[in-house]
N, C-alpha and C positions, 0 to 999 in steps of 0.2 A: 076810866076803863071797867067797863060794865062787865057783870057776869064773871068777874076773877077769884072774889071771896077770899079768905085768908089763905095765906101759903107759907109754910114755914121754910126759913131760908135753907134749911138742911135738905129739905125735900128736893129743892130745885139745885143744887151743887153739882156741878158736873153735867147739868142737863145740854144738850144740843141746841144752839141756836139756829133757828132757820127762818127766812123771808116767807113772804106770804106766799109765793110760787112753791116754796118747799124746798129750795136750794138750802143746804146746810151751810152755813157762814162760819161757824166754830163751836166752842162748849164753853160753858159759863166756868170761869175762873173764881170770881169774887164780885162783890157788890160795893159801890162807893155811896155811902151815906153823907149827908150835909150835917155837921155835927150838932149847930144849934138848933134845928129843926128835926132832925131825924128823917127828913125826906129822902127817898132814895132817888139819887142823881143818876149814875151810869151803872151798866154792866160791864164788867172787866172779861173779856172774851180772848180765851186762847185760840186765834183764828186757825182756818183749815189752811193748808199750803195753796190752794188754788185762789184764796179769797184776795182780790185787789184791795191792798190794805191803804193804798193811796185815797181811798173815797171815804175812809173813817179817821177820826182823831187816834192819834196812837199814844201808847204809856210803854216805853221798852217794847218787849216781844209781844204785848198784848193789844187788842183794839179797844176803844170805848165806845159803847152803845148807849146812846141816851134812853133811859128807863121811859121817857114819855113816848119812845117808838115800840113799845111791847103791847102788842094786841091780844094776846092770849097766852096763858101759861098752862099746860096740860102735861104731855108726854114729852114735848117739846116748849122751847120757847119761841113764839112767834112774835116777830118783829116786821112793823112797817120801814122798809129801807129807804125812803123818801124821806121820814122823819129822822133818819139815823145817821144820813151822811154829813159830812162836814160840809160848811157852806164857804 
């Protein structure tokens, strides 16, 4: 992920998650880390009511978006949906 630099988790809590086309998918609720390595694995997202949840892995009322799908973090967290959908 080039150009993202350092971002503190407190500064992205509650940010909107959008796809490359600018459609809002939901709001960041939390992040899931791999305990042994500290690697950020998934974003735990409170989905918008209109979001087709069937495309994503779910965790209760939330959807999981792989951190590998994040392409930018600024005012929004931008993801590449083609890398975020379950297979």
